[in-house]
C-alpha positions in Angstrom: 19.2 -56.5 -134.0 16.2 -54.8 -132.6 14.4 -56.0 -129.6 10.8 -57.3 -129.9 8.6 -54.6 -128.6 6.6 -57.0 -126.5 9.6 -58.6 -124.9 9.4 -56.3 -121.9 5.7 -56.9 -121.6 4.6 -58.3 -118.2 3.4 -61.8 -117.7 -0.3 -62.2 -117.5 -2.3 -64.8 -115.6 -4.0 -67.0 -118.1 -5.3 -69.6 -115.7 -6.1 -70.1 -112.0 -8.0 -73.3 -111.3 -8.5 -75.8 -108.6 -9.0 -79.4 -109.3 -10.2 -82.4 -107.3 -7.7 -85.1 -106.4 -8.6 -87.4 -109.1 -6.6 -89.0 -112.0 -9.3 -87.5 -114.3 -8.1 -84.0 -113.0 -4.6 -84.8 -114.5 -6.1 -85.0 -117.9 -8.1 -81.9 -117.6 -5.4 -79.8 -116.1 -2.9 -80.9 -118.9 -5.4 -80.1 -121.6 -5.9 -76.7 -120.3 -2.3 -75.9 -119.8 -1.5 -77.2 -123.2 -4.3 -74.8 -124.7 -2.6 -71.8 -122.9 1.0 -73.1 -124.0 -0.3 -73.3 -127.7 -1.8 -69.7 -127.5 1.4 -68.6 -126.1 3.3 -69.8 -129.3 5.0 -73.1 -128.4 5.6 -75.7 -131.2 4.7 -79.3 -131.2 7.9 -80.6 -129.5 7.7 -78.1 -126.7 4.1 -78.8 -126.2 4.9 -82.5 -125.8 7.5 -81.7 -123.2 5.3 -79.2 -121.4 2.5 -81.8 -121.3 4.7 -84.7 -120.1 6.1 -82.4 -117.3 2.6 -81.2 -116.3 1.3 -84.8 -116.2 4.2 -85.9 -114.1 3.5 -83.1 -111.7 -0.2 -83.4 -111.4 0.1 -87.1 -110.9 2.4 -86.5 -107.9 0.2 -83.7 -106.4 -3.0 -86.1 -106.6 -1.3 -89.3 -105.7 1.8 -88.5 -103.4 0.6 -85.0 -102.1 -3.1 -85.3 -101.5 -3.3 -89.1 -101.5 -6.5 -89.1 -103.5 -8.3 -87.3 -100.8 -11.4 -85.9 -102.4 -11.5 -83.0 -99.7 -8.1 -81.8 -100.9 -7.7 -79.7 -104.1 -4.9 -79.3 -106.5 -4.3 -75.5 -107.6 -3.0 -74.8 -111.0 -1.8 -71.2 -112.0 -0.5 -70.4 -115.4 1.4 -67.1 -116.2 2.1 -66.3 -119.9 4.7 -63.9 -120.9 6.5 -62.9 -124.1 9.5 -64.9 -123.1 8.2 -67.8 -121.0 5.2 -69.8 -119.7 5.1 -70.5 -115.8 3.0 -73.2 -114.4 2.4 -73.5 -110.7 0.9 -76.7 -109.3 0.2 -76.8 -105.6 -1.2 -79.7 -103.6 -2.6 -79.6 -99.9 -0.5 -82.6 -98.7 2.1 -82.9 -95.9 4.9 -81.7 -98.1 8.3 -83.2 -98.5 12.0 -82.3 -98.5 13.5 -82.3 -101.9 17.0 -83.5 -100.6 15.1 -86.6 -99.3 14.0 -87.7 -102.7 16.2 -90.6 -104.1 18.2 -90.0 -107.1 16.5 -92.1 -109.8 19.8 -92.4 -111.7 21.6 -94.1 -108.9 22.2 -97.8 -109.3 20.1 -98.7 -106.4 17.2 -96.6 -107.4 16.9 -97.6 -111.1 13.9 -99.8 -110.6 12.3 -97.6 -108.1 9.6 -95.0 -109.1 10.4 -92.4 -106.4 12.1 -89.3 -107.8 11.5 -90.2 -111.5 8.8 -87.6 -112.1 11.0 -84.9 -110.7 13.7 -85.9 -113.0 11.5 -85.9 -116.0 10.0 -82.5 -115.1 13.8 -81.2 -114.9 14.6 -82.9 -118.2 11.5 -81.4 -120.0 11.4 -77.8 -118.6 13.9 -74.9 -118.4 13.3 -74.4 -114.8 11.7 -76.5 -111.9 11.4 -75.0 -108.3 9.9 -77.2 -105.5 8.9 -75.4 -102.3 6.6 -75.8 -99.2 3.3 -74.2 -99.7 1.5 -72.1 -96.9 -0.2 -73.2 -94.7 0.6 -76.8 -96.0 1.4 -78.7 -99.2 4.0 -78.5 -101.9 4.2 -75.9 -104.8 6.0 -77.0 -107.8 6.8 -74.1 -110.2 7.6 -75.2 -113.9 9.1 -72.7 -116.4 9.4 -73.1 -120.1 11.1 -70.4 -122.3 9.6 -69.4 -125.5 12.3 -70.0 -128.3 12.9 -66.7 -130.3 10.9 -66.4 -133.5 13.1 -65.9 -136.6 
């Protein structure tokens, strides 16, 4: 089986945008990211999953990270490569420790909302990394692999 000549091609940045901390920004960012994902070759099911993960992440950044503070922005970067799409969403909030987020599947937390967004992002994406951003805030990196074409 021959390798696709483009498989070793480097990822290219297809988006680097800052959004205000509003719920309208959630829709705008989701639309732009889905457009980039469509151009990258993702099918309908994958696009739906990417959209759900991005929506959850953007809502977390606006609501929990930046707390709707109009002076704070959410930065969205998208890298597109031959094998995967990488979405980085960074807020300017206080940040949080991932190990402190309650497990949404634990019996005591089933009716709580906390942790559910991260759980959904992990379910829909191939990789999710959460880290503190410098000088402040939280960066969430979502990665979705592109299924090989037959």
